[in-house]
N, C-alpha and C positions, 0 to 999 in steps of 0.2 A: 783488774790486775792489782794485786797488793804489792807495792814497790818493795817493801822490806822482805818479802818472801821469795823474791826472784833469785835465781842462781847467780852467784858472783864469782864462780871459780873458772869461768871460761874467758878467752880473749875476745878481741874485737871482730874476729872473723866468723863468729857464730851467733845466730839469734837463738836464745834459749829463754822461753817464757812460760809462765804458769798463770792460768786463769783462776777465777774464784766464782762464787755464787753470783756476785754482783755483775759478772759478765754474761750471765745466763747459762743455761745448760747446753753443752755441746752434743748431748745425746738425750733422747727421751723415747724410751721403748714403747710408751703408750701411744705415741704419735707416729712411730715408724723411724727407722734408722736415718733416713735422709729426708725428713719432712722439711719443707721450705722454711718454716719458722726457725728450725734448729740450724739449718745451713746458714741462715742469716746471722745467728749467734756466732757460728764458727768464723764466718767472714769478718764480723766485727772484731772478734778477738785477734785474728790473724793481722788485721790492719793495725790494731793497737800495738801489736808486737813488732810491726815493721815488715810484715810479710803479706802475701796474697794467697787466699785460699785456693785459687786456681793453680798455684805452684806447689801445693801441699799434697802429700800422700796421706789419706785418711786410713788409720790403722784400726781394723776390726778384730776383736777377740771373740772366739767361739768356744762355748762350753758343751756343745752338743756332740753328735757323732763326728762332726768335722773338727773337733778340738784342735787348737793351734798351739798348745802349751810349749812345745819344743821347736816350733817352726821359726826359722830366721830367713828373711827374704831380703836380697839386695834389690833396691829400687832405683829407678831413674826418672827422668822427666816424663817418660811415657806412662808412668804409674800414677801421676798426679791426678787430681780431681778434674782437670781439664779433659782427661781421657778415660779415667777409671773412677767409679764412685768410691771404691774402697779396695784395700789389700788385706787379706785375712792372714794374720801372723801375730805371734806374741813378740816377735823381734823384727825390726826393720833396720837396714844399714844402707848408707849411700855414700858415694864418693863424688857425687855430682853437685857442683855449686848451684845455688838457686833452688834446690829441691828441699822442701820442708817435710817434716814428719810430725803428724798430729795424732796424739793418743788420748782417748777419753778414759778417765779413771774415777773411782770413788772409794778409796781405802787402799787399793793395791799400790805398790811402789813403782811408779813410772821412773825409769832409770835411763839417764843419758850417759853414753860412753863416747869419748871424743879423743881423737889423735890430733893435737894441734900442729904437729910437724907435717904429717901427710894429708891433713885436712879430710879426715874420714869421721863419720858420726853414725851412731846407732841409737835407737830408742827401744827400750825393752819394757814389756809389761811383766813385772815380777810379783804376781799374786801367789796365793798358796799353791795352785797347781803347777805353774811354770817354775816355781822355786824348787820343786821336787824333781825337775828334769835337768838335762845338761845344757839348757839354753845359754847360761853364762859362759860355760866352757866353749860351746859352739861359737859364740860371738867373739870371744878372745882369739880363737883359732882363725876365724875369718879375718880379724884385724891382722894377725900375724901373717896370714896368706897374702895380704896386700902389702906386706913389708913393714908393718908397725912393730915397734919395740914395746913390750908390755909395760915397761917402766915409764913410757911417755904418756900412757893412756890416763885420762881424767874421767872420773865417775861422779855423777851427781844423782842422788836419790831424792825425788820430790816428796812433799808432804804425803803421809800415808798413816794408816792405823798403827798405833804403837802397841807394844806388848801388853801394857796395862789394860787395854781395851780389846785386844784381839783374842777373844775367847772362843774355843772350839770344844765341842763335846767329844770329838774323836779325832785323833791325829796319829796315824799309824807310824810315820817316821820318828815320832818322839822317842821311840826305843832305840833309834840308831845313834851311834856314837857321835856323829858329826852334829847332831841336833841337841845333845845334852845341855850345852851352854845356852841354848836359845829357846828352850821350852821349860815352862814352869807349870807343874801340875798341882792344882789346888781344888779341893772339894770335888774331885772327879772331873774337873775341867782342865783343858790345856790352854795356856796363854803363850802365844808364839811371837817371837821377835824375828820377823822376816827380814827387816833391814839388817839386823846384826848378823844373821845367818848369811845373807847374800854378800855383805861386805867381807865376811870371812872367806867366802868362795872366791871373790875377786882377788883377795890376797893370795889364796892358794894357787890361783892362776898366774901369779907373778906380778900383780899390780902393786905399786907402792901404797902403803896405808895412808901416806900423806896426800895422795891424789884421789882418795875416796872420801867424798863429801856427802853427809847425810842430813837432810832437813830434820829438825827436831819437832816439827809441827805435827801434831796428832789430829788427823782428820776426824776422828771419833769424838774429839773434845773441843775442837775449834769450829764454831758455827759458820765460818766463812767458806767452808769447803763441803761439797757433797760427800756423804758418808753412807755407804751401803749398810754398815752395821748399825747405823743410827736411823735407818728407815728410808734412806734415799735409794730405793731399789731400781729406779728407772732413770735417774738423772746423773750427770757426770760433769766434772770440771776437766780441764785439758792441760797437757804439757805439749809444747811445740818446740822443735829444734830445727834449725835450717843453716846450711852452709852458705856463706856469702862471699 
């Protein structure tokens, strides 16, 4: 864990932590999703953050026919690794103290949404696919359904690939008006600012811009973090959040 990179925008009633390469990978697709050596890395990271892996919900993202891009799941203690190996969803939300949410990432923007008044937290996987869905809007509606006021919500976006390095050969929504500001086309390539786009979506959903915090760390340029675009296709760092 790199102390200077940890989120600083939440109060004392929330564990929010970010792992790095030095903590080991929390996912290795060449070994299997829940290989004992990888679980040992997850347990060690959780312990360093002040949590217990047995009390954590492991979030699994799927890109196959089971794609989870717009899936938001409310989870409880019965969904933690003590009972379930994983929950498949791009978004998890919990109102239960002591329940942690653990997301493996390597370029996509892991995003925490927290209501400090009602003590509700969500963890979103905002990659290219999920950013094209209504996942953010669905999440904010879920908070509102629990009684949250949108202006109370605090957002933190973890280190992720920045526009300077996020190059795509094809990006269909680039022709959509809402993407104009966040897509730069050069030499037939698209360079996409997912953080900027998603921050704008949060603002459109009624969140205060002062409560939206974006890490400036570029995972494609900083060697301390696994980066899919830089060749780390099977390994991941993690974001952990837990109500206490």
